[in-house]
BASE-106749 format. One record per residue: x, y, z of N, C-alpha, C in turn; residue in one letter. Coordinates in steps of 0.2 Angstrom, whole numbers, plus 5000, padded with zeros to 4 digits. Layout:
<recs>
XYZXYZXYZA...
</recs>
This chain:
<recs>
570455095444570155005445569755005450X569154965450568754955453569154905460X568854925466569054875471568354825474X568754785476568354725476568254725486X567654725487567354715495567254655497X567554615500567254565502566954585508X566254545510565754575513565854525519X565954535526565854465531565354495536X565054435538564454455544564954445551X564754485557565254475562565254405564X564654385564564754315566565254255561X565254285555565754215552566454245552X566654285556567354295558567354245564X567054225567567054175574566954105571X566654085566566454015565566754005561X567154015558567753995554567353985546X567953975541567853975535567553935533X567053935527566753885523566953885516X566953835513566853815506566553865502X565953865504565253885499565453975500X565454005493565354105493564954105495X564354055496563754115500563554065507X563454115512563454075519562854105522X562654055528562154065533562554075539X562454115542562754115550562354135554X562254085558561754105565562254135570X561754205572562354245579561554245585X561754285589561354305594560754315592X560154295592559554325588559654345583X560154355578560154345572560354295568X560254295560560554265555560854295549X561354295548561654335542561754275535X561454315530561554285523562054335519X562554295518563154335513563454295509X563754335505564254305501564654375498X565254365493565854415493565454475492X564954495488564654555486563954575490X563754545496563154575497563154545505X562754565510562754545517562054585520X561654525522561054535526560954515532X560854545537560654515544559954515547X559654485548558954465550558954455558X558454485562558354475566557954415568X558054365573557754305573557354295580X557354375583557054375591556254365591X556154415595555254415595554854445588X555354485584554754485578555554505574X555254505567555554515561555954555560X556654575558556754645555557354645552X557454675547558154685545558754735548X559154695552559654735556560254755552X560354725546560954775542560954755534X560854795530561054765525561654795521X562254775518562654795515562954765508X563154815504563354775498564154805497X564454805490565054805489565454865493X565054915492565454995495565454985503X565254935507565054925512564754975516X564355015513563755065515563255025519X563055055526562455025528561755055525X561455015523560755045518560155055524X560055015530559355025532559555025541X559055045542559055055551558655005553X559054985559558454935564557854965566X557354935564556654945566556154965561X556454975554556055005549555854955544X555954885546555854835541555454775545X555054795551554554755553554154725550X553954755544553354735540553354715534X553754645531554054645525553354615520X552854605522552254595519551654605524X551154615519550354625521549954575516X549454555519549054515516548454525517X547854545512547154545513547054465510X546554435515546254365512545454395512X545254325508544454335506544154285510X543754285514543254235517542754205514X542454145516541854135512541154165514X541354215519540654245522540754305520X541154325515541254385514541854435518X542254385523542854425527543254455521X543654515526544254535520544654565527X545054515530545454535535546154555532X546454605534547154635533547654605538X548154575535548554525540549154555540X549554565545550354595544550654555549X551154565549551654515554551354525560X551554595562551154595569550554565572X550154545567549554505568549654445567X550254415566550354345566550954345571X550954255572551654235577552154215573X552654255574553254245572553454195573X553854135570554054075570554754055570X555154115566555854115565555954085559X556554055560556654045552557053975551X557153945545557553885544557853905537X558453865535558753875530558853825524X558953835518559153785513559553805511X559853765506560553745500560453725496X560753775490560953715483561553725482X561553705476562353715473562653775472X562253825471562453895468561953945474X561653925479561253995481561053955488X560853995493560853985500560054035501X559554005504559054035506558754035513X558554085516558254085521557554085521X557154045524556454045525556054075532X555854135533555554145538554654135538X554454115544553754085543553354115550X552854155549552354175552551654125551X551354125557550554085556550054135559X549654125555549154195554548454155555X547954175562547654155564546954185559X546654135557545954165551545454135554X545354075559544654055561544754035567X544353995572544453965577544653895578X544853865573545053775572545653775578X546153825579546553805582547353805579X547153805570547753805567547953865565X548753865563548953925560549053915554X548853965551549153965544549654005542X550253965539550953995538550854025533X551354085534551554125528552254135528X552454105524553254095522553454155517X554054185519554454215514555254205514X555354205508556054165506556554205503X556954225506557454265504558254245502X558554225496558854195493559454235489X560054205491560654245490561254195484X561454205479561754175474562654175477X563054125474563554135475564054205474X563754235470564254305469563954355468X563154355466562754405463562554445468X562554515471562354545476561454545475X561054515470560354515470560054485476X559754495478559254465484558854455482X558354395481557854365478557454355484X556654385481556154385488555654345485X555454295489554654275486554354265493X553654255492553154245496552554195495X552354145500551754105498551354105506X550854075505550454075511549854025510X549453995518549153935516548453975518X547953955516547253965518546753915520X546353935524545953885526545453875520X545053825520544553795515544153845513X543953885508543453945507543853985506X544453985509544754065509545354065502X545354125502545954145497546254215499X546954225495547154275497546854335490X546954385492546354435486546954495485X547354525491547754575489548454565493X548954585491549654585496550154655494X550354665499551054715497551854665499X552254665493552654635492553154635489X553954635491554354635497554254705499X554054725505554254775508554854805510X555354845508555854855510556054935510X556354925518556455015521557255035520X557355095517558155105516558055165522X558655165525558755235527558755295521X558355335522558355385518559055425518X559355455511559955485510559755565512X560255595513560155665513559855695506X560155665502560055685494559855635490X559455615486559455565482559055585475X558955545471558455535466558055475465X557455485462557155415463556955415455X557255365453557155335445556455295446X556055305440555355265438555355255432X554955195430554955175424554255195420X554155275421553755295417553955325411X553555275405553555305397554355275396X554855335394555355335392555855305399X555555355405555855355411555955415415X555955415421555855475424556255485429X556655545432556955555438556755615442X556655595447556255635452556655645457X556755715461557055725467556655695474X557255645477556755615484556555675488X555955675489555755715492555355705499X555455715504555155695511554355695512X554155655514553355625514553055625508X553455605503553155595496553055515492X552755515488552655445487552655435478X553055385477553155385468552855325466X552455335461551955275460552155245452X552055185451552155155444551755105443X551255115439550655065439550855025433X551054965435551254925427550654875426X550654855420550854895414550554955412X550955015408550555055407551055125407X550755185405551155245403551455255409X551255235415551855275422552155215422X552155135420552555095421552755065415X553155065412553455045405553654975407X554054965413554654915415554354905422X554654845426554554825431555254835436X555354905435555854925441555754985445X556155005450556055055453556955075456X557255125457557855125460557755195462X558155215467558355275471559355265471X559255325468560055365468560255405472X560855385475561055445481561555485479X562055455473562455495471563155445470X563155405477563655355477563555295476X563055265475562655215471561955225471X561555155470560955155468560655095470X560055105473559755045475559055015470X559154975470558654935463558254865464X557654885463557054855465556754825459X556554765458556354735451555854665452X555154665452554754605450554854595445X555254525444555354485439554754445436X554254465434553654435432553554435423X553654365423553554335415552954365411X552454355416551554365414551454425413X551854495417551454555416550954555421X550954535426550154545429550254625431X549654645433549554705434549754725443X550154785443550354785451550854845451X550554885457550854945458551454955464X552054975459552754975463552755055466X553055075472552955115474553555135478X553755195479554355225482554255275487X554255265494553655315498554255335505X554355415503554855415509554355455515X554555405522554255455527554555445532X554655485537555055485543555755455544X556055485538556755455537556855395534X556155365531556355295528556155285522X556555275517556355265509556055195507X555555185508555155115507554955105500X555255045496555055015492554354955492X553954955489553554885489553154905483X552654845483552454815476551754795480X551154835478550454815479550054775472X549954715474549554685468548954645470X548354665467547854625467547754545464X547754515469547954445466547354415461X547454365457546954335453546654295460X546054245459545654195463546154125460X546254135455546654055452547354055455X547654125459548254095462548254065469X547654055471547454005477547353935475X547653885476547453835475546853805478X546653745475546053715481546253675487X546953665487547253645493547453705498X547153775497547253835501547953855501X548353835495549153865495549153925490X549353955492549654035487550154045488X550454075483551154095481551154135476X551554205478551554265473552054225467X551754225459551954205454552454235451X552954265456553654305452553954315458X554754315456555254335461555354395461X555454445467555754505466556454515468X556754555463557554565467557754615469X558154625473558354695475559254685476X559454735476560254765478560554825477X560854825480561354915479561954905473X561954955469562454965462562855005464X563554995465563955055467564155095462X563755095454563855155451563255195451X562855205445562055235444561755195442X561055225441560455185439560455175433X560855195427561055165421561355105423X561855105426562255045425561954985430X561455005435561054965438560554915432X560154975429559754965424560154905419X560554915417560954885410560954815414X561554825420561854755423561354705424X560754735428560254685431559554675428X559254735425558754725421558754705413X559154735409559154705403559354635402X559854605406559954525404559354475406X558854495410558154485412557654495407X557654555405557254575399557254515392X557954525391558154475386557754405386X557554385391557254315391556554305392X556254375391555654355391555254355385X554654345385554254335378554254395375X554254455377554254515376554954535373X555554515375556254555375556654505370X556454445369556954395367557054415359X556754455355557154455348557054545346X557754535341557954605340557454635335X557454705334557054715329557054685322X557554665320557954645313557554565313X557454535321557254475319556454455319X556054515318555554525319554954535312X554554515312554154525306553954595304X554254645305553954715303554054715296X553454765293553454785286554154825284X554554825279555054865279555154945279X554354965276554155025275554155065282X553855025288553855025295554555045298X554954985298555554985301556055045298X555955075292556255125289556055195291X555455205293555055255295555455305298X555555375296555755435299555455495301X554655495299554355565300553655545301X553255565306552555565307552255625308X551555625306551155685306550655655310X550155705314549555715317549155745315X548755705310548255755305547455745308X547155795310546555825313545955835309X545355825308544855825306544955825298X544455845294544455815288544355885282X544355945285544255995282544956025276X544756075275545156085269545856115271X545656145278546456175281546856115283X546456065286547055995286547255975281X546855965276546955935270547655955265X547456025266548056075263548656075266X548756065274549256065278549655995276X549055945276549455865276549855875269X549555915262549955905256550555945257X550456005261551156045262551556025263X551555975269552055935272552255895270X551855855264552155825258552655845253X552355895252552755945247553555945250X553655975257554055995259554555945263X554255895265554655835268554955765262X554455775258554555725253554155655254X554055605250553755545252553855505258X553455465261553755425265553355455273X552955505274552755525279552055465283X552055445289551455425290551055455296X550455465292549855505297549455465301X549555485307548955465313548455505312X547755485309547255525308546755535314X546555585316545855615322545355615319X544855615322544155655320543855645315X543955595312543555565305543055535305X542855505311542155465311541555515312X540855485313540455535313540155555320X540455535325540155555333540855585335X540755635339541155665344541755645345X542455645347542955615348542855575356X543055515358542855495365542255485366X541855495361541255465363540955405358X540355375360539955325355540555275354X541055255357541555195354541155135355X541255085352541755075346541255085339X540755115340540455165335540755195329X541355185326541755225322541355215315X541155185312540855165306540155165303X539855205301540155225292540655285294X541355295292541655355290541455405290X541555475291541255525286541555515279X540955525273541055505266541555545263X541955595267542555625264543155585266X543255555269543755525272544055465267X543855415265544155355260544455395254X544155455252544555495247545255535247X545155565255545755595255546355535257X545955475261546555425261546855395254X546555385252546755375245547055425240X546955485243547455545239548055535243X548155545249548755545253549155485251X548855425249549255345248549455375242X549155395238549455415231550055435230X550255475237551055525236551355475239X551355415240551855375244551955395251X551355415255551355415261550755355265X550655345272550355305275549755345278X549155305281548755345284548455275289X548455295295548155255299547755295304X547055275305546555315308546555275316X546455325320546355325328545555275329X545655215334545255195336545555175341X544855155347545255165356545255065356X545455025361545554955360545154945367X545054995371544754965377544255015379X543855065377543255095380542855075376X542155075379541455065375541055105380X540655155373540355225378539655165379X539355175384538755145386538055175382X538155225382537755265376537755235369X538255215367538255205360537855155358X537655135352537055095350537355025350X538055015349538054935350538154935356X538054955361538154945369537554895371X537054905369536454875369536454815363X536454835357536354795353536754735354X537554735356537954685356538254665363X537654675367537754665374538454675377X538454735377539154785380539154765389X538654755392538754745399538954675400X538954625396539154565397540254575396X540054615392540954625390541054665395X540654725399541154765403541654735408X542154765410542554755417542254775421X542154725428541654735433542254755439X541854795444542254805450542054735455X542154725462542154665465541454685468X541154745468540354755470539854755463X540154715456539754715451539854785447X539954825451539854895445540254895440X540154945437540654955429541255005433X541854995430542355055429542155085425X542055165426541955215421542155275421X542655285415543155325416542755395410X542855485413542655515407543155555407X543255585399543955635398543755685396X544155755397543955795396543755815388X544055785384543855785376543055795375X542655735378541955725379541555735382X541755725390541455745396540955685395X540755625393540455585393540655505396X540255475400540655405404540855365399X541355325397541555275395541655215399X541355155399541455095402542155085399X542655035404543054985402542954935401X543254905395542954825392543554785396X543254735395543754675398543954645392X544754635391545054605386544854535383X544654515390544654425389543954415386X543554465385542654455382542754425375X542454385374542354355366541954415363X541554445366541054495361541554555361X542054575363542554645362543054605358X543354545359543754535354543454525347X542954505347542554495339542454575337X542254625341542054685338542854705335X543454705339544154725337544254705331X544154635329544354605324543954625317X543254625319542654655314543154725312X543254765316543554845315544054825311X544654795313545154785308544954765302X544454725300544454695292544054775291X543654775293543154855291543654915288X543954935292544254995292544754985285X545254925285545654905281545354905273X544654855274544354845267543954915265X543654945270543254995267543555075267X544055085270544455145269545255155265X545355075266545955075262546655105266X546655075273547255115275547755055275X548355095278548955055280548955025287X548555015289548554975296548055015301X548254985307547955015313548255035319X547955085321548055105328547555095333X547755065338547455055342547655075349X547255125351547455165357547455125363X547755155369547755135377547855065379X548055025374548154945376548654955379X549354985377549854975379550055055384X549655085384549555145389549155125396X548555075396548155105401548355035406X548355055412548454985416547854945418X548054875419547554835419547054855424X546354845425545954835429545854765433X545854765440545654685442544754675438X544654615437544054615433543554565439X542854575441542754515446542054505441X542054495433541454475431541454405430X540954365433541054285433540854245426X540654305423540554275416541054275411X541654305413542254305410542754255411X542954235405543454175404544254175408X544054195413544654225418544454195425X544954175431544654195438544754265440X544354275443544054325447544654375448X544654455449545254465452545854495448X546354505449546954525444547254465441X547854485441548354425437548454435428X548654385426549054385420548454385415X547854385416547154365410547354435407X547354495409547354565405547854555399X548454545401549054535396548954485392X548754435394548754375390548154385385X547454425387546954405383547054475377X547654525378547554575374548254545370X548754515373549254485368548754445363X548254385365548054345360547554385356X547154415356546954465353547354475347X547754525348548154555343548554505339X548854445343549254395338548554375333X547954365336547554325331547354385325X547154445327547354515323547754495316X548554495318548954495315548954445311X548754395314548854305310548254315304X547754325306547154325302546754385298X546954445301546454515299546754545295X547754575298547854615296548254605289X548054655284548154645277549054645276X549354605270550154605269550254675268X550654675272551154755272550854805276X550254785278549954825284550154815292X550154875296550554875302549954895308X550054875314549654875320550054905325X549854965328550154985333549855035341X550055025344549755065351550055125352X549655155358550055225361550355205368X550755215369551355205374551755125372X552155125378552755075378553055015383X552255015385552254955391552654875388X553254875391553654825388553254775385X552854745388552454675386552154655380X551954735377551754725372552154745365X552754745367553354755361553254695356X553054625357553054595349552354585347X551954615350551154605346551254675341X551454735343551454795338551954805334X551854835329552554845324552954905329X552454955331552955015333552455035340X552755075343552555105349552455165349X551855205350551955285350551955305356X552555345359552855355366552855425367X552255445369552055525370551655535378X551655505383551455515390551855525394X552455515392553055515398552855575404X552755575408552855645413553355675412X553255745413553855795414553755845414X554155875418554055955422554555975424X554856045427555256065429555556015435X555255975439555355935445555455875442X555255845436555255775434555655775427X556255735426556555755422556555675418X556455685410556555625406557155595406X557255515408557855495407557855435401X558255425398558255385393558255285396X557855285402557855215405557755155399X557055175396556755125391557255105386X557555165382558155135376558655095378X559055115384559455075388559354995388X558754975390558454915388558254895383X557754925379557354905373557454915367X558154985366558155005359558254955353X558554895355558654855348558054805347X557454825353556954755353556554795349X556254865351555754895347555754945343X555254965339555255055335554855085339X554955125341554555205344554455265339X553855315339553955345337553755415342X553855475341553955525344554255535350X554155605356554555585361554055605366X553555645366553155665370552655715366X552055735368551355775364551855835362X551755855356551955915352551455965355X551556015356551356075357550456075352X550056105355549356105352549156165349X549556235351549456285347549756325345X550456305348551156345344551756305346X552256315339552856255341553356295340X553356375343553956425341554056435350X554056395355554156435362554956365363X555056325361555556295362555556235363X554956215366554956135368554856085361X554656115356554756075349555256055348X555756105348556456075345556756045351X556556045357556956005362556655935361X555955915361555555865359555955815354X556055845348556355825341556955805343X557455865346558055825347558155775351X557855765356557655705360557655645358X556955665353556755595348557355575346X557655615342558155585338558655545341X558855575348559455555351559155475354X558555475355558355405356558355355352X558455375346558255345340557555325337X557055375341556255375339556055395332X555755375330555455415324555055495324X555455525322555155605322554555625321X554555675324554055725323553255725327X552755685323552055695327551755735329X551755775324551455845325550955875320X550655915322549855935318550355975312X550255965305550555995300550256075301X549656075303549356145302549656205307X550156185311550456215314551156245312X551456215307552056225304552156285300X551856295297551856375292551556435294X551256435299550956485301551256555301X551856555302552256615302552856595300X553456665299554156635299554356615304X554256605310554356585316554356505316X553656485314553556395315553856395309X553856425303554256385295555056365298X555356405303555956385305555856325307X555456315312555456245316555256195312X554756205307554756155301555656145298X555856195298556656175294557056125300X556956145305557356105310557156025310X556556025309556355955309556455925301X556455965297556655935291557355915291X557855965295558455945294558555885299X558455875303558555805307558055745306X557555745300557355695297557755675290X557955715288558555715282559155685285X559455695291559855675294559755595297X559255585299558955525302558955465298X558755495291558655435284559355405283X559955445285560555405284560755365291X560355365295560555325302560255255302X560055225299559655165300560255115301X560855115299561255065299561255055307X561255115312561355105318560655115322X560155145321559755145323559255075323X559255055317558854985316559354935319X559154905326559454845328560054885332X560254935332560754975337560654965342X561054985349560954985354561155055358X560455085360560755155364561255135370X561655165372562155155377562055225383X561955265382561955335388561855405383X561555435386561655505386562255555387X562355595384563055645387562755725385X563155775389562955835387563755875385X563855885379564455915378564655985382X565155985383565656045389565856095382X565956155386565956215382565456265379X565356275375564856345372564156305372X563856295376563256235376562756275383X562256325379561756365383561456315388X561156335393560656305397560156355397X559556325395558956355394558356345398X557856395399557256345403556756335397X556656275396556156235390555556235393X555156265390554256265392554156195395X553656195399553456105401553956065403X554756075402555256025403555756055409X555756125410556256145414556856155410X557456155415558156185412558456115409X558756145403559156085400559556125395X560056095391560556135387560256115379X560556175376560356165368560656115364X561256085367561756055362561655985368X561555935365561555865368561855805363X561955755367562155715363561955625364X562155585361561955525365562455465361X562455415364563055365361562555305361X562755265354562555195353563155145348X562855095349563255045347562955015340X563055015336562754975328562754905328X562254885326562254805326562954765324X563354795322563854765320564654795323X564254825329564754845336565054895335X565154955331565455015330565055055335X565455085337565355135343565155215339X564555245340564455305336564155355342X564355415340564155485346563555515339X563055535342562555575339562455655345X562655705340562555765342561955825340X561455855343561055895341561155965344X561156005338561056085341560456105340X560056115345559156135344559156225344X559856245345559656325345559856335337X559756425337559756445331560456475329X560856465334561556485334562056435333X562556445330563156385329563556385338X563756335340564056315346564756275346X565256285348566056255348565756235355X565756145354565656105360566356055361X566256035366566855955366566555895369X566655845365566355785365566655765372X566355685373566755665379567255625377X567555625371568055595368568755655368X568555705371569155765370569055815363X568855785358568755825351568155885352X568455935349567955975349567756005343X566956005341566856015334566356075336X566156095330565656165328564956145327X564556155330563856135330563456175325X563356175319562856235316562156235320X561856295317561156305320560656245318X560256235321559756175321559856115315X560456095321560756035314560955975318X561155905316561355855319562155815316X562455805320563055755318563255695321X563455665316563655585317564355585318X564555555323565355545324565555495326X565755425321565955375323566555365325X566755315331567255305334567655255333X
</recs>
């Protein structure tokens, strides 16, 4: 039985009971905001501080003196001034309080001095607590002199007393768990491969602190957890849009951040506090079964990653079809006339042998999607000058280009602003040409859901300078246009990585860049939230040269348990020798098994992972670290049935015990379903 703790401020005991469950209680140089689930006490003396913060378990989470800088703001003045203002550089004016029928709010104010007119320009921080929820809601606004704006800010900055031992949970790809280390910063750059969702957590084993900006417009933001000198600090750094400062000089952060401590674990906090919000967003409101995705894609089970167009590749592709059967989807790379990661977006004309290869693969009831990039424009490409790429490129504040170089080509590529009509036209033209001239089954447009937004200061672009919502909105609108007017019936479009905001504009997301190492464990944070909202394929990058070291089996085991479509392996690696052929057999076993699980994986919900007890070897998996050979997951089917999945990635049989207490024997390289 769970215990209910009612948290009271000390001053409340003296002030008498009030009828509302959420209370504002002044004290001597303090004010307390509390309800039955949370209590936070702020200093109202000479400077702001959080003196105490407690939740349902009564554990103190902060140290006095660590929370004197809840915000920082960088302003931009008409002469190019860029002052960084902290609370210590402003005059603390104390607080006022507000009430509604269901919440109470404390409004803290500082006056910033930005010129010599004698006026103070208020910075206001609002902290709101509802009647019963432990979630504290944080908002920030500021006033600017004429001609000024807010260009960057950090908010809210919340420092916890560092626990002796804890894990940091970040939303990189599937989700990541790191050991909290001293003097270490953990970053999540949203929306991108490093932050598929908007939350960070610290789990100390007795509970988890949850921190989440609830931004419906998916603006670019860098969330961090920073351990330093005994304090573990959460904050969000954002480059503001100039459009967020009104003509009246009023600036307001266009989202609310929530925080609280959950008395159970990180998965419970994410499920209870993030998923309900996610389902109210534009990208999370529809289930897979409510989306207009071609049936062949919904029921896909296996992917291959084909490279080049030579006989070795074509032979391996056909052998894969012979072995696994119809229905394989092939991503195809190195099909155009220029080296990879160079001369983008000048892909066409394709090498002459590519169209016949596509036709031959499709004649065997398989699908082909060639690689293109939705973000990079090589300034040395013929099209850059001919199509006026300079006007489409994303610009730094000094007017220079953002330029990236990749080891695959070692040539500079400029980052293109998705709001540019020039770039929009090029992507839509490519969609038409590739489908028409090559006869593909759709489009693979890389980096859109993988690469974080850049602030853009190109004044000829149709968005306010700086950061903001334009990046996501531009790509969303571009892809919706492509789907509506350019995508052939029955074809699909997808991107690499799984930033949540792009779920509805792509049919499926390729999830392969989740960080992983012996010190960075992949955890199923994304499936907990979005397993019934989006299709994914793969798990991480499969081995490039050898599939026999153990990581290939581990990846596909996890892939199946997460409900993701399997494989995404170069078929040339599968029949090199008897050992690699055994790996191909493991993939075949899982593929045949997955074909029978559509009643759960299509529209069902991932609930949790588990490790069966008993005879279950713990081994070192290359590039992943230690893990078990037999693992499991629990799902709830669309009609409410509970289902357990168990996979044995070992070449030996193992007798294990399920969480239900049932003992089962798992045959080598096999999977099993248990309906509860």
